[in-house]
VMD Tcl script that draws the C-alpha trace (Angstrom):
set ca {
  {-53.54 -80.98 31.47}
  {-53.49 -83.68 28.80}
  {-54.93 -87.07 29.73}
  {-52.70 -90.09 30.16}
  {-53.93 -91.62 26.92}
  {-53.06 -88.42 25.09}
  {-49.53 -88.37 26.45}
  {-49.01 -92.00 25.50}
  {-50.30 -91.38 22.00}
  {-48.08 -88.32 21.53}
  {-45.03 -90.04 22.91}
  {-45.24 -93.47 21.31}
  {-47.81 -93.00 18.41}
  {-48.58 -96.28 16.71}
  {-46.01 -98.13 18.76}
  {-48.08 -97.83 21.94}
  {-50.26 -100.71 23.01}
  {-53.29 -99.13 21.40}
  {-55.47 -100.32 18.64}
  {-54.31 -98.81 15.34}
  {-57.29 -96.88 13.99}
  {-58.09 -96.12 10.38}
  {-57.12 -92.92 8.73}
  {-60.45 -91.32 9.49}
  {-60.25 -92.27 13.09}
  {-56.76 -90.88 13.41}
  {-57.94 -87.46 12.35}
  {-60.79 -87.77 14.81}
  {-58.37 -88.60 17.63}
  {-56.17 -85.56 16.89}
  {-59.23 -83.37 16.93}
  {-60.22 -84.83 20.28}
  {-56.79 -84.31 21.76}
  {-56.75 -80.74 20.65}
  {-60.17 -80.24 22.19}
  {-59.06 -81.77 25.46}
  {-56.60 -78.92 25.95}
  {-59.38 -76.44 25.73}
  {-60.99 -78.16 28.71}
  {-58.31 -76.45 30.84}
  {-60.16 -73.22 30.43}
  {-59.16 -69.92 28.85}
  {-57.41 -68.71 31.94}
  {-54.39 -70.99 31.23}
  {-50.92 -69.82 30.26}
  {-48.04 -71.83 28.91}
  {-44.62 -70.81 30.06}
  {-42.12 -71.32 27.21}
  {-38.37 -71.30 27.16}
  {-37.54 -67.67 26.50}
  {-34.62 -66.11 24.64}
  {-32.57 -64.56 27.41}
  {-29.61 -63.51 25.31}
  {-29.07 -62.51 21.64}
  {-27.11 -65.67 20.82}
  {-29.19 -68.17 22.89}
  {-30.65 -71.09 21.04}
  {-31.25 -73.49 23.93}
  {-31.04 -73.40 27.71}
  {-30.84 -75.52 30.87}
  {-33.31 -75.38 33.79}
  {-30.91 -75.08 36.70}
  {-33.38 -74.85 39.53}
  {-37.14 -74.38 40.05}
  {-37.76 -71.67 42.65}
  {-41.48 -72.44 42.67}
  {-43.18 -75.83 42.94}
  {-46.48 -77.11 41.65}
  {-49.37 -75.57 43.55}
  {-47.55 -72.37 44.50}
  {-49.29 -69.12 43.84}
  {-47.69 -66.83 41.20}
  {-47.74 -63.06 41.13}
  {-46.44 -60.69 38.42}
  {-42.74 -60.19 38.84}
  {-42.06 -63.54 40.54}
  {-38.99 -65.48 39.49}
  {-40.12 -69.09 39.01}
  {-36.88 -70.71 37.91}
  {-33.23 -70.18 37.08}
  {-32.14 -70.77 33.48}
  {-28.57 -71.17 32.33}
  {-27.97 -69.48 28.97}
  {-24.81 -69.41 26.83}
  {-23.75 -66.35 28.80}
  {-24.89 -66.69 32.45}
  {-27.56 -67.96 34.78}
  {-30.65 -65.80 34.55}
  {-33.86 -65.85 36.62}
  {-37.13 -66.22 34.59}
  {-39.57 -63.55 35.70}
  {-43.26 -63.96 34.78}
  {-45.89 -61.32 34.22}
  {-48.81 -63.63 34.91}
  {-50.64 -64.47 38.14}
  {-52.35 -67.60 39.20}
  {-51.09 -71.03 40.31}
  {-48.18 -73.08 38.95}
  {-50.22 -76.03 37.82}
  {-47.57 -78.23 36.13}
  {-43.77 -78.30 35.78}
  {-43.09 -80.03 32.41}
  {-39.31 -79.71 32.37}
  {-37.51 -80.90 35.55}
  {-34.35 -79.44 36.98}
  {-30.97 -80.11 35.34}
  {-32.66 -80.67 31.97}
  {-30.15 -79.58 29.33}
  {-30.60 -78.46 25.77}
  {-34.18 -77.18 26.16}
  {-34.99 -75.49 22.87}
  {-36.40 -72.02 22.61}
  {-40.20 -71.93 22.61}
  {-40.54 -75.33 24.28}
  {-43.22 -75.36 26.99}
  {-41.62 -75.76 30.40}
  {-44.62 -75.07 32.72}
  {-48.31 -74.24 32.87}
  {-49.99 -71.52 34.96}
  {-53.72 -71.54 35.56}
  {-56.08 -69.19 37.39}
  {-56.70 -69.57 41.10}
  {-60.16 -71.08 40.51}
  {-59.00 -73.45 37.77}
  {-56.31 -75.21 39.68}
  {-56.91 -78.83 40.59}
  {-54.61 -81.29 42.19}
  {-53.51 -84.30 40.20}
  {-55.76 -86.53 42.38}
  {-58.81 -84.39 41.69}
  {-58.34 -84.26 37.89}
  {-60.57 -86.72 36.03}
  {-58.88 -88.84 33.45}
  {-60.49 -88.03 30.07}
  {-60.77 -91.12 27.79}
  {-61.31 -90.32 24.11}
  {-64.26 -92.14 22.52}
  {-63.42 -93.20 18.99}
  {-67.00 -93.89 17.86}
  {-68.42 -90.47 18.60}
  {-67.26 -86.95 18.17}
  {-66.16 -85.04 21.28}
  {-68.89 -83.33 23.26}
  {-68.25 -79.71 24.02}
  {-67.84 -79.12 27.72}
  {-69.39 -76.18 29.54}
  {-66.49 -73.83 30.02}
  {-67.02 -71.26 32.77}
  {-65.31 -67.97 32.03}
  {-63.61 -66.45 35.06}
  {-64.66 -63.06 36.09}
  {-62.29 -60.21 35.11}
  {-59.73 -59.57 37.80}
  {-59.68 -56.06 39.15}
  {-56.23 -54.79 40.08}
  {-54.97 -51.56 41.50}
  {-51.68 -52.04 39.52}
  {-50.77 -52.53 35.89}
  {-48.88 -55.39 34.34}
  {-47.12 -54.76 31.01}
  {-43.97 -55.75 29.25}
  {-40.82 -53.67 28.70}
  {-41.83 -52.81 25.11}
  {-45.17 -51.52 26.24}
  {-43.57 -49.42 29.01}
  {-41.16 -47.97 26.47}
  {-43.91 -46.91 24.04}
  {-46.00 -45.45 26.88}
  {-43.01 -43.37 28.01}
  {-41.88 -42.30 24.50}
  {-45.35 -41.08 23.55}
  {-46.52 -39.84 26.93}
  {-49.55 -42.14 27.07}
  {-51.45 -43.11 30.25}
  {-52.02 -46.81 30.83}
  {-55.68 -46.27 31.51}
  {-56.25 -44.55 28.12}
  {-55.38 -47.68 26.14}
  {-58.20 -50.02 24.99}
  {-57.28 -53.43 26.42}
  {-57.35 -56.67 24.37}
  {-54.92 -58.80 26.35}
  {-55.74 -61.56 28.83}
  {-56.77 -60.55 32.33}
  {-57.03 -56.90 31.36}
  {-53.34 -56.52 30.29}
  {-52.32 -54.08 27.66}
  {-50.45 -55.55 24.70}
  {-47.94 -53.88 22.45}
  {-50.38 -54.08 19.55}
  {-52.89 -52.16 21.61}
  {-50.44 -49.32 22.15}
  {-49.38 -49.21 18.48}
  {-52.98 -49.10 17.34}
  {-53.71 -46.30 19.83}
  {-50.72 -44.29 18.49}
  {-51.82 -44.84 14.96}
  {-55.41 -43.87 15.63}
  {-54.49 -40.74 17.59}
  {-51.57 -39.91 15.23}
  {-49.29 -39.31 18.17}
  {-45.70 -38.27 18.06}
  {-42.87 -38.86 20.44}
  {-42.55 -36.47 23.31}
  {-39.27 -35.00 24.45}
  {-38.05 -36.65 27.65}
  {-35.92 -34.70 30.08}
  {-33.11 -36.88 31.38}
  {-32.02 -35.98 34.88}
  {-28.33 -36.06 35.52}
  {-27.96 -38.62 38.31}
  {-24.23 -38.32 38.47}
  {-23.04 -37.57 42.03}
  {-22.22 -33.99 42.56}
  {-18.59 -33.17 43.35}
  {-18.25 -31.66 46.77}
  {-17.01 -28.09 46.60}
  {-13.99 -27.42 48.74}
  {-13.18 -24.04 50.13}
  {-9.77 -22.87 51.10}
  {-9.29 -21.54 54.58}
  {-9.08 -17.85 55.07}
  {-5.72 -16.32 54.36}
  {-4.71 -19.04 51.79}
  {-4.23 -17.52 48.37}
  {-4.51 -19.49 45.11}
  {-4.41 -19.05 41.37}
  {-7.03 -20.56 39.06}
  {-5.37 -22.38 36.11}
  {-7.97 -23.07 33.37}
  {-7.85 -26.42 31.49}
  {-7.46 -26.12 27.79}
  {-10.12 -27.53 25.53}
  {-7.51 -29.81 23.95}
  {-6.79 -31.38 27.33}
  {-10.44 -31.78 28.16}
  {-11.15 -33.40 24.78}
  {-8.18 -35.72 25.14}
  {-9.28 -36.69 28.67}
  {-12.81 -37.60 27.53}
  {-11.41 -39.72 24.67}
  {-8.98 -41.49 26.97}
  {-11.70 -42.20 29.52}
  {-13.94 -43.70 26.78}
  {-10.96 -45.71 25.45}
  {-10.02 -47.09 28.83}
  {-13.63 -48.17 29.68}
  {-14.62 -49.45 26.18}
  {-11.42 -51.04 25.01}
  {-9.94 -54.19 26.60}
  {-6.42 -53.12 27.51}
  {-3.65 -55.67 28.00}
  {-0.01 -54.99 28.96}
  {3.34 -56.70 28.30}
  {6.87 -55.43 29.02}
  {10.42 -56.55 28.32}
  {13.86 -55.42 29.57}
  {16.37 -54.64 26.85}
  {20.18 -54.47 27.42}
  {21.45 -51.50 25.44}
  {25.12 -51.43 26.15}
  {25.95 -52.11 22.49}
  {23.44 -49.45 21.37}
  {24.99 -46.69 23.51}
  {28.50 -47.69 22.40}
  {27.36 -47.63 18.79}
  {25.78 -44.16 19.18}
  {29.03 -42.90 20.81}
  {31.04 -44.25 17.83}
  {28.77 -42.67 15.24}
  {28.92 -39.31 17.02}
  {32.79 -39.49 16.93}
  {32.45 -39.92 13.17}
  {30.23 -36.81 12.88}
  {26.86 -38.48 12.65}
  {24.45 -37.02 15.16}
  {22.00 -39.81 16.11}
  {20.10 -40.35 19.33}
  {18.47 -43.16 21.30}
  {15.06 -42.09 19.97}
  {16.24 -42.45 16.41}
  {17.28 -46.03 16.99}
  {14.06 -46.56 18.94}
  {11.86 -45.43 15.99}
  {13.88 -47.59 13.57}
  {13.63 -50.62 15.86}
  {9.84 -50.29 16.28}
  {9.34 -49.87 12.53}
  {11.44 -52.99 11.84}
  {9.48 -55.00 14.44}
  {6.23 -53.88 12.78}
  {7.47 -54.94 9.40}
  {8.26 -58.40 10.80}
  {4.95 -58.58 12.63}
  {2.40 -56.92 10.24}
  {-0.50 -58.01 12.47}
  {0.52 -55.13 14.80}
  {0.42 -52.49 12.03}
  {-3.38 -51.88 12.11}
  {-5.85 -49.27 13.22}
  {-9.42 -49.42 14.47}
  {-11.33 -47.15 12.15}
  {-15.01 -46.73 13.17}
  {-15.14 -50.18 14.62}
  {-13.51 -51.86 11.65}
  {-9.92 -53.21 11.59}
  {-7.87 -51.65 8.83}
  {-4.46 -53.12 8.03}
  {-1.92 -50.46 6.87}
  {0.52 -50.72 4.02}
  {2.84 -48.10 5.35}
  {4.53 -47.82 8.77}
  {4.26 -44.30 10.27}
  {5.61 -43.93 13.72}
  {4.26 -41.20 16.00}
  {6.60 -40.44 18.87}
  {5.82 -38.33 21.92}
  {8.73 -36.91 23.96}
  {8.44 -35.23 27.31}
  {10.37 -32.03 27.98}
  {10.18 -29.23 30.56}
  {7.57 -27.26 28.61}
  {5.18 -30.18 27.90}
  {5.30 -32.72 25.10}
  {6.78 -32.79 21.65}
  {4.94 -35.00 19.18}
  {6.05 -35.82 15.66}
  {5.31 -38.41 13.02}
  {7.98 -40.20 10.96}
  {6.41 -41.55 7.80}
  {7.65 -44.75 6.15}
  {10.06 -45.23 8.98}
  {10.88 -48.84 7.98}
  {12.30 -47.55 4.64}
  {14.45 -44.85 6.27}
  {17.95 -45.30 7.70}
  {18.74 -44.22 11.20}
  {20.57 -41.12 9.83}
  {17.53 -40.13 7.76}
  {15.24 -40.52 10.76}
  {17.59 -38.37 12.79}
  {17.50 -35.64 10.11}
  {13.70 -35.76 9.95}
  {13.33 -35.66 13.73}
  {15.62 -32.59 13.93}
  {13.60 -30.83 11.21}
  {10.28 -31.62 12.95}
  {11.54 -30.60 16.41}
  {12.43 -27.13 15.04}
  {8.69 -26.53 14.36}
  {7.34 -28.14 17.53}
  {6.10 -25.98 20.45}
  {4.87 -28.10 23.33}
  {1.13 -28.77 23.22}
  {0.54 -26.25 20.44}
  {1.36 -28.79 17.67}
  {-1.56 -28.74 15.31}
  {0.10 -29.04 11.85}
  {-0.75 -31.99 9.68}
  {2.87 -33.14 9.56}
  {2.53 -34.17 13.21}
  {-0.55 -36.37 12.63}
  {-1.20 -39.62 10.77}
  {0.82 -42.06 12.93}
  {-0.21 -45.71 12.92}
  {1.82 -46.66 16.03}
  {2.68 -44.47 18.99}
  {5.83 -44.39 21.06}
  {5.79 -42.44 24.35}
  {9.14 -41.83 25.92}
  {9.18 -40.42 29.47}
  {12.59 -41.73 30.33}
  {14.02 -38.26 29.90}
  {12.19 -37.10 33.05}
  {13.20 -40.07 35.18}
  {10.10 -42.34 34.81}
  {11.28 -45.98 35.03}
  {8.12 -47.53 33.49}
  {4.42 -46.83 33.05}
  {1.30 -48.18 31.31}
  {-0.28 -45.88 28.72}
  {-3.88 -45.68 27.63}
  {-4.44 -46.39 23.95}
  {-5.60 -43.39 21.95}
  {-8.10 -44.33 19.27}
  {-7.96 -45.16 16.34}
  {-4.61 -46.69 17.42}
  {-4.68 -50.23 18.79}
  {-1.36 -50.18 20.68}
  {1.14 -47.83 22.24}
  {4.70 -48.45 23.40}
  {6.08 -46.68 26.44}
  {9.73 -46.32 27.23}
  {11.29 -45.70 30.65}
  {14.57 -44.30 31.78}
  {17.85 -46.15 31.40}
  {18.75 -48.18 34.46}
  {22.37 -48.88 35.28}
  {23.45 -51.98 37.17}
  {25.94 -54.87 37.30}
  {25.74 -58.41 36.00}
  {28.63 -60.79 36.62}
  {30.60 -57.80 37.92}
  {30.14 -56.03 34.54}
  {28.26 -52.70 34.21}
  {25.05 -52.99 32.18}
  {22.49 -50.47 31.02}
  {18.87 -51.60 30.57}
  {15.68 -49.94 29.55}
  {12.21 -51.36 30.11}
  {9.60 -50.98 27.29}
  {5.93 -51.64 27.96}
  {3.35 -52.45 25.28}
  {-0.33 -51.48 25.85}
  {-2.48 -53.23 23.22}
  {-6.13 -53.86 22.39}
  {-6.53 -57.46 23.44}
  {-9.70 -57.75 21.31}
  {-7.81 -57.14 18.09}
  {-4.28 -58.26 19.05}
  {-3.51 -61.56 20.68}
  {-0.91 -62.23 23.33}
  {1.16 -64.25 20.78}
  {1.31 -61.36 18.33}
  {2.20 -58.83 21.05}
  {4.91 -61.15 22.40}
  {6.38 -61.67 18.98}
  {6.50 -57.92 18.37}
  {8.34 -57.30 21.69}
  {10.79 -60.10 20.95}
  {11.65 -58.57 17.62}
  {11.94 -55.11 19.18}
  {14.30 -56.46 21.86}
  {16.57 -58.06 19.22}
  {16.76 -54.79 17.28}
  {17.64 -52.69 20.28}
  {20.32 -55.14 21.49}
  {21.89 -55.49 18.04}
  {22.04 -51.92 16.56}
  {24.38 -52.93 13.71}
  {21.53 -54.94 12.13}
  {19.43 -51.74 12.00}
  {22.06 -49.91 10.01}
  {22.27 -52.72 7.54}
  {18.45 -53.02 7.06}
}
mol new
graphics top color blue
foreach p $ca { graphics top sphere $p radius 0.5 }
foreach p [lrange $ca 0 end-1] q [lrange $ca 1 end] { graphics top cylinder $p $q radius 0.2 }
display resetview
């Protein structure tokens, strides 16, 4: 450890109660102080504040789990450090004795690379009372002390870092084959890289064992007949994509109840006039209008990059007895409700359940899934990439308010909360609600 005079000089400099030396003597003192650190012996390791997260620039010593004088073994956690992400234990790969703790607990804003503790070998440790105070002599150069080199430590185990382990595994190298240059007989990353270069080794193929738990096979009891129904490749592919979407994408959900008495009355009036329109036609037009008013919702996530869209193409999925009918209405915000109805009728004539593979049914930027026709009141859908949101529609619920019959429908928005904020999603639902509850405004837009 540094002597008391060294610490005072480094802390206060010329302001300490020391005689200010000449320029030549100052250089001599610095040389002495540097030499005094060598007196600790070669078997000394400084523990520095590590980088425990990609964005970490400083940390806080929360708690020291080891105290001065404790023996340290490879793999021991000596302290807990609070990063910008979480509290992480500092694990060391050295062995010896914790000689000095330089940064006490609850010290904040400790910069990366700053020395927080010192570890020395078992034979080099001395208590503070036993350590002689070294006083620098300004008139004479420092005298080299006899440094006794500790004998190499023989271990029946190996100590190496994660990067060394990774290289050994990738190239199929044995630890004992590597020429050692690290302290205490440890293999360094440079040793492995040099060995690979000298031997001109190549990476070996590694067999990865499937550690997933095996699904228990169930057997039917004797006398029970069954029919095997194979799963189509389209369903398996969709299931894998939806599982990845659900686990990798932060889903958030919002719903709103819309009173649609005026909408159904308006549809009935239009049908009496010979215009065949449906609830889905108004739903598509309402969603397109809401997207035009809230353009932050009209985006897709293309290969990890957000891409705003200039057009509004609505993809609608409708449940029927045979499966699902899916169609895309392009430029839906520029079409009238009657034009949307004509386009939907034309597309439905070519649809055949799950066998829809034509390009005209693809390319939607926003998806609507309506399961109200099969009696589902509400549900939360999984977002299908590259889409960032999906709107689900439940069945029409009839009730009474103030002794008057009302018809309501609940719409639920599933959205990527990483790309769409709650304010944007709420604004979109509010505009959608206004459109569904005031159908005349849709016909005029």
